[in-house]
C-alpha positions in Angstrom: 57.0 -9.5 -29.3 58.6 -8.6 -32.6 60.7 -5.5 -32.7 59.2 -2.3 -34.2 60.9 -0.3 -36.9 62.1 3.1 -36.0 64.5 5.1 -38.2 66.7 7.4 -36.2 68.6 10.3 -37.7 71.5 10.7 -35.2 72.8 13.8 -36.9 69.5 15.6 -36.7 68.9 18.5 -34.4 65.7 16.8 -33.2 66.6 14.8 -30.0 66.5 11.0 -30.3 63.8 10.6 -27.7 61.6 13.0 -29.7 62.2 11.1 -32.9 61.2 7.8 -31.2 58.1 9.5 -29.7 57.1 11.0 -33.0 57.3 7.8 -35.0 55.5 5.6 -32.4 52.8 8.2 -32.1 52.2 8.5 -35.8 52.1 4.7 -36.1 49.4 4.5 -33.4 47.4 7.3 -35.0 47.7 5.7 -38.4 46.5 2.4 -37.1 49.8 0.5 -37.8 50.0 -0.3 -34.1 46.6 -1.8 -33.1 45.0 -1.2 -29.7 46.3 -3.7 -27.1 49.6 -4.3 -29.0 52.5 -4.7 -26.6 55.5 -2.5 -27.3 59.1 -3.7 -26.8 60.5 -3.3 -23.3 62.8 -0.4 -22.7 65.8 -2.6 -22.5 64.9 -4.4 -25.8 64.4 -1.1 -27.6 67.6 0.3 -26.1 69.7 -2.7 -27.4 67.9 -2.7 -30.8 68.3 1.1 -31.4 71.7 1.4 -29.7 70.7 4.3 -27.6 70.6 4.9 -23.8 67.8 3.6 -21.7 67.1 7.2 -20.6 66.3 8.1 -24.2 63.8 5.2 -24.4 62.3 6.2 -21.0 61.8 9.8 -22.0 60.0 8.7 -25.2 57.8 6.2 -23.4 57.1 8.6 -20.6 55.8 11.2 -23.0 53.7 8.7 -24.9 52.3 7.5 -21.6 51.6 11.1 -20.4 49.6 11.8 -23.6 47.6 8.6 -23.4 48.9 6.8 -26.5 50.4 3.9 -24.4 49.9 2.7 -20.9 52.2 0.7 -18.6 50.9 -2.4 -16.8 53.1 -3.5 -13.8 55.2 -6.6 -14.5 53.7 -6.8 -18.0 55.0 -3.9 -20.1 53.7 -1.1 -22.3 50.5 -1.4 -24.4 48.9 0.7 -27.2 45.7 2.5 -26.0 42.5 3.4 -27.9 42.6 6.9 -29.2 39.2 7.3 -30.8 38.1 9.6 -28.1 41.2 11.8 -28.1 40.5 15.3 -29.3 43.5 15.3 -31.6 43.6 18.3 -33.9 46.3 20.1 -35.9 47.7 23.2 -34.3 46.2 26.4 -35.6 46.8 30.1 -35.1 44.8 31.6 -32.3 44.6 34.6 -30.0 47.4 34.7 -27.5 46.5 32.8 -24.3 46.2 35.0 -21.3 48.6 34.3 -18.5 47.2 32.4 -15.6 46.2 34.4 -12.5 49.2 34.9 -10.3 49.4 32.8 -7.2 49.2 34.4 -3.8 52.6 36.0 -2.9 54.6 34.2 -0.3 55.6 36.4 2.6 57.0 33.6 4.9 58.3 30.4 3.5 58.4 27.7 6.3 59.4 25.0 3.8 61.3 22.1 5.5 63.7 21.8 2.6 65.0 25.4 2.7 68.5 26.1 3.9 70.4 29.1 5.1 72.2 30.7 2.1 73.6 33.8 3.8 76.3 31.9 5.7 77.6 29.7 2.9 81.5 29.9 2.7 81.6 31.5 -0.7 85.2 32.7 -0.4 86.6 29.3 0.4 84.5 27.5 -2.2 85.5 30.1 -4.9 89.2 29.5 -4.0 89.0 25.7 -4.5 87.0 26.2 -7.7 89.6 28.6 -9.0 92.5 26.3 -8.1 90.9 23.3 -9.9 90.0 25.3 -13.1 93.6 25.1 -14.3 95.5 23.3 -17.1 97.1 21.1 -14.5 93.7 19.6 -13.9 92.7 19.1 -17.5 92.2 15.4 -16.9 89.0 16.4 -15.0 87.5 17.2 -18.4 87.4 13.5 -19.2 85.1 10.9 -17.8 86.2 9.5 -14.5 85.3 6.4 -12.4 81.6 5.6 -12.8 81.3 5.2 -9.1 82.7 8.7 -8.5 86.2 9.9 -8.2 88.3 8.1 -5.6 89.4 11.3 -3.9 85.9 12.2 -2.9 84.9 8.7 -1.9 87.9 8.6 0.4 86.9 11.8 2.1 83.3 10.6 2.4 84.4 7.3 3.9 86.6 9.1 6.5 83.8 11.6 7.4 81.2 8.9 7.8 83.3 6.8 10.1 84.1 9.7 12.4 80.7 11.4 12.4 78.2 8.6 11.9 80.1 5.4 12.8 79.6 4.1 9.3 82.0 1.2 8.6 82.9 1.1 5.0 85.8 1.4 2.5 85.7 3.9 -0.4 85.0 1.1 -2.9 81.6 0.6 -1.3 80.6 4.2 -2.0 78.7 5.2 -5.1 78.3 8.9 -5.8 75.2 10.2 -7.7 73.3 13.4 -8.4 70.7 13.1 -5.7 68.7 10.5 -3.7 66.1 10.4 -6.4 68.8 9.3 -8.9 70.4 6.7 -6.6 67.3 5.1 -5.3 66.2 3.7 -8.7 69.6 2.1 -9.0 69.1 0.4 -5.7 65.7 -0.8 -6.7 67.0 -2.4 -9.9 69.7 -4.4 -8.1 67.2 -5.6 -5.4 65.1 -7.2 -8.1 61.4 -7.1 -9.2 60.2 -9.4 -6.4 61.2 -7.0 -3.6 58.4 -5.5 -1.6 59.1 -2.2 0.2 58.0 -1.2 3.6 57.8 2.6 3.8 57.2 4.9 6.8 53.7 6.4 7.1 53.9 9.3 7.2 57.0 9.5 5.1 59.0 11.1 2.4 56.9 11.9 -0.7 59.8 11.5 -3.2 60.4 8.0 -2.0 56.8 6.9 -2.6 57.0 8.5 -6.0 60.2 6.7 -7.0 58.8 3.3 -5.9 55.6 4.0 -7.8 57.3 5.1 -11.0 59.4 2.0 -10.9 56.4 -0.2 -10.5 57.4 -1.5 -7.1 54.9 -2.6 -4.4 55.0 -0.7 -1.1 53.6 -1.5 2.3 52.9 1.6 4.5 54.1 1.0 8.1 52.9 3.3 10.8 55.3 5.6 12.7 54.8 6.5 16.3 57.0 8.3 18.9 59.6 5.5 18.7 59.8 5.5 14.9 58.7 2.8 12.5 56.5 0.1 14.1 58.9 -2.9 13.6 56.3 -5.4 14.9 54.0 -4.3 12.1 56.9 -4.7 9.7 57.5 -8.2 10.9 53.9 -9.1 10.2 54.0 -7.7 6.7 55.3 -9.4 3.6 57.9 -6.7 3.0 61.5 -7.7 2.2 63.0 -4.2 2.1 62.5 -1.5 4.8 63.1 2.1 3.9 63.6 4.1 7.1 64.9 7.5 8.3 66.0 6.4 11.7 68.1 9.2 13.0 65.4 11.9 12.4 62.3 10.5 10.9 60.8 12.6 8.1 58.4 14.3 8.6 57.7 13.6 12.3 61.2 14.2 13.6 61.1 11.1 15.9 64.2 8.9 16.5 64.0 5.2 16.0 64.4 3.8 19.6 67.3 1.5 20.6 64.9 -1.4 21.0 63.4 -1.0 17.6 66.9 -0.5 16.0 67.9 -3.9 17.3 64.6 -5.5 16.3 64.9 -4.0 12.8 68.4 -5.3 12.3 67.4 -8.7 13.6 64.5 -8.7 11.1 66.9 -8.1 8.3 69.2 -10.8 9.5 66.5 -13.5 9.2 66.6 -13.7 5.4 69.4 -13.2 2.9 66.9 -11.3 0.7 66.0 -8.7 3.4 67.6 -5.3 3.4 67.3 -2.0 5.1 67.6 1.3 3.2 68.8 3.9 5.8 68.2 7.4 4.5 70.4 9.6 6.8 69.3 12.9 5.1 70.0 15.5 7.8 71.9 13.8 10.6 74.6 16.5 10.8 72.3 18.9 12.7 71.5 17.5 16.2 71.1 20.0 19.0 70.6 17.9 22.2 72.4 14.7 23.4 74.9 12.6 21.6 74.7 11.9 17.8 72.5 8.9 17.0 74.7 6.1 15.6 73.9 4.9 12.1 72.2 1.5 11.6 74.9 0.7 9.1 77.6 0.9 11.8 75.5 -1.4 14.1 74.8 -3.9 11.3 76.8 -7.1 11.6 75.0 -9.0 8.8 75.7 -6.5 6.1 72.0 -5.9 5.4 72.0 -2.1 5.5 72.2 0.2 2.5 73.3 3.7 3.7 72.0 6.7 1.8 72.8 10.4 2.3 73.3 13.7 0.6 75.0 17.1 0.8 71.7 18.9 0.2 71.2 20.1 3.8 74.8 20.3 4.9 75.9 22.4 1.9 73.4 23.4 -0.8 70.4 21.7 -2.5 71.6 22.8 -6.0 75.0 20.9 -5.7 73.2 17.6 -6.5 75.7 15.3 -4.9 74.5 12.3 -2.9 76.0 9.0 -2.1 75.2 5.4 -1.0 77.2 2.8 0.8 76.4 -0.7 -0.5 77.0 -4.0 1.4 79.6 -6.2 -0.4 77.0 -8.7 -1.7 75.1 -5.9 -3.4 78.2 -4.1 -4.6 79.0 -7.0 -6.9 75.5 -6.9 -8.3 75.7 -3.2 -8.9 79.0 -3.5 -10.8 77.5 -6.2 -13.1 74.3 -4.2 -13.7 75.8 -0.8 -14.4 79.1 -1.5 -16.2 78.4 1.0 -19.0 77.1 3.8 -16.8 79.1 7.0 -16.2 79.0 9.1 -13.0 76.1 11.6 -13.1 78.1 14.2 -11.1 80.7 16.5 -12.9 84.2 15.6 -11.8 85.1 19.2 -11.2 82.3 19.5 -8.6 83.5 16.3 -7.0 87.1 17.5 -6.7 86.0 20.9 -5.3 84.1 19.1 -2.6 86.9 16.6 -2.0 89.4 19.5 -1.4 86.8 21.3 0.8 86.5 18.3 3.0 90.2 17.3 3.0 91.2 20.8 4.3 88.8 20.7 7.2 86.5 23.4 5.7 83.5 21.1 5.6 83.8 20.3 9.4 84.2 23.9 10.2 81.2 24.8 8.1 79.1 22.2 9.8 80.1 23.4 13.2 79.2 27.0 12.3 75.9 26.1 10.7 75.0 23.8 13.7 75.2 26.8 16.0 73.2 29.0 13.6 70.4 26.4 13.1 70.4 25.8 16.9 69.7 29.5 17.5 67.0 29.5 14.9 65.4 26.4 16.5 65.5 28.1 19.9 63.9 31.2 18.5 61.1 29.1 16.9 60.4 27.0 19.9 60.4 30.0 22.3 57.8 31.7 20.1 55.7 28.5 20.1 55.8 28.0 23.8 54.1 31.4 24.3 51.0 29.9 22.6 50.8 26.7 24.7 48.5 24.9 25.5 46.7 26.0 22.2 49.6 24.4 20.3 52.4 22.0 21.0 55.4 20.8 19.0 57.7 17.8 18.6 60.9 16.9 16.7 63.0 19.8 18.1 66.1 17.7 19.0 67.5 17.7 15.5 67.1 18.8 11.9 65.7 21.9 10.3 62.0 21.6 10.9 59.6 20.9 13.8 56.1 19.4 13.8 53.5 21.8 15.0 50.3 20.4 16.5 47.3 22.8 16.7 44.6 21.9 19.2 41.7 23.4 17.3 38.2 22.5 16.2 39.1 23.5 12.7 40.4 20.8 10.3 44.0 20.6 9.0 42.7 21.4 5.5 41.0 24.6 6.7 44.0 25.8 8.7 46.3 25.1 5.8 44.1 27.1 3.4 44.0 30.1 5.8 47.8 30.1 6.0 48.4 29.9 2.3 45.8 32.7 1.7 47.8 34.9 4.1 51.0 34.2 2.1 52.5 31.8 4.7 53.8 28.6 3.2 53.6 25.5 5.4 52.9 21.8 4.7 50.3 19.7 6.5 51.3 16.3 7.9 48.5 14.6 6.0 50.4 15.5 2.8 52.9 12.9 3.8 50.5 10.1 4.8 49.3 7.3 2.7 46.0 7.5 4.6 44.7 10.7 6.2 44.7 10.7 10.0 42.0 12.4 12.1 44.2 13.5 15.0 44.9 17.2 15.8 45.9 19.2 12.8 49.7 19.1 12.4 52.1 21.0 10.2 55.8 21.0 9.2 57.5 24.3 10.2 60.9 24.6 8.6 63.2 27.4 9.7 66.4 26.8 7.7 65.8 29.5 5.1 64.5 32.2 7.4 66.3 34.7 9.6 65.5 34.8 13.3 63.5 38.0 12.8 61.5 36.4 10.0 60.8 33.4 12.2 59.4 35.7 14.9 57.3 37.8 12.6 56.2 34.7 10.6 54.9 32.9 13.6 53.1 36.0 14.8 51.4 36.3 11.4 50.5 32.6 11.3 48.8 32.6 14.7 47.1 35.9 14.0 45.7 34.3 10.8 44.5 31.3 12.9 43.2 33.6 15.6 45.3 31.8 18.2 46.2 34.1 21.1 49.1 33.8 23.5 48.4 32.1 26.8 47.6 34.5 29.6 50.6 35.2 31.9 49.6 34.3 35.4 49.7 37.3 37.8 51.5 37.0 41.1 
């Protein structure tokens, strides 16, 4: 289509995305853009206006959210009819009363919470103080768009020794979270890629694929992980898996299925596996599960991980390891991009790892989380056979199965009303399942005493009593 005229005032205090949004909205309201008109693609408008694609995305997202335009997969953005929109000018009115406060949370069993009490604040503060010095003034400038070499070297060394990942620092790309790196992977894999996702699986992943207009195929997960035979029967070309500790079920992809999955990827040069190794550091029984990337001989595995669980969620440092054939594509696609992680944070972490502090921290936290896991499972065992649990070999949550006549939705509502925050397994399914109600019980952010009292409160709410102790 022809380009649309938008005049940007780059010295204005109004953000550029807001200026684009305002002008397009006014042209739609004024009838200058007729219903059904196709707008320029984000890339076309980015080049024409000489602004970042993020700026265009923010403007288009706001217009989409308000119903002025709509996105059609593989076609583009189109102007929508607005006759029925109740569009009025703002006017003074009485202050709006605050919404009713949500029920207070007494026990937060969220799977994403971490232990903040035992973070090595003193060591981290030392490295931060050392780096915030005139001798490191070069860190105020933009660095390597793939991430500073010092940190990528430390990550490569750590991955080889802890996860068997075979890579060089040049294959590592550092980003500000899995949700920032995954869209980059999606772009270099092309629009024709079709993604197999675990069902149940990680909600954020489904959201990213949906927001980027990529087709997904849910593949069931059982006690051996993703059903690879079902994957082979599908028309998927990319498999997104969490093989070392499947989220949310906690299962481990069996050795036979690992081999089958790698063989599947090797059958076609366009097939790839995205291995999300989100919490592999915390395994409590048996030997560490080797990474798929380390087993891969055909260079078909994209390895993805983060420091969210091992250090802190707020750090926003994640990384991916790209196979050589995709690394070339990445370099060509993202030449103008800068790293999304501040260099100072990168160097603090690199020093923390180089001096052995990261390994010591992981060893200490592994013992702490193991004790918390034991406390949780010992509490749950007292209520068998009314309940059972799985996924207690690794990670920072277990899957609780309640053998009850009540539905998962009813039990969830009762828990939340009592101020106990849990998540139901159906939340993570593409299609609800009618098996026993199951819930994710995270323990990372709770003390051992809070775990005990929280489980007691939960089962009291559900009216589940401890099993009778047999008399001698």
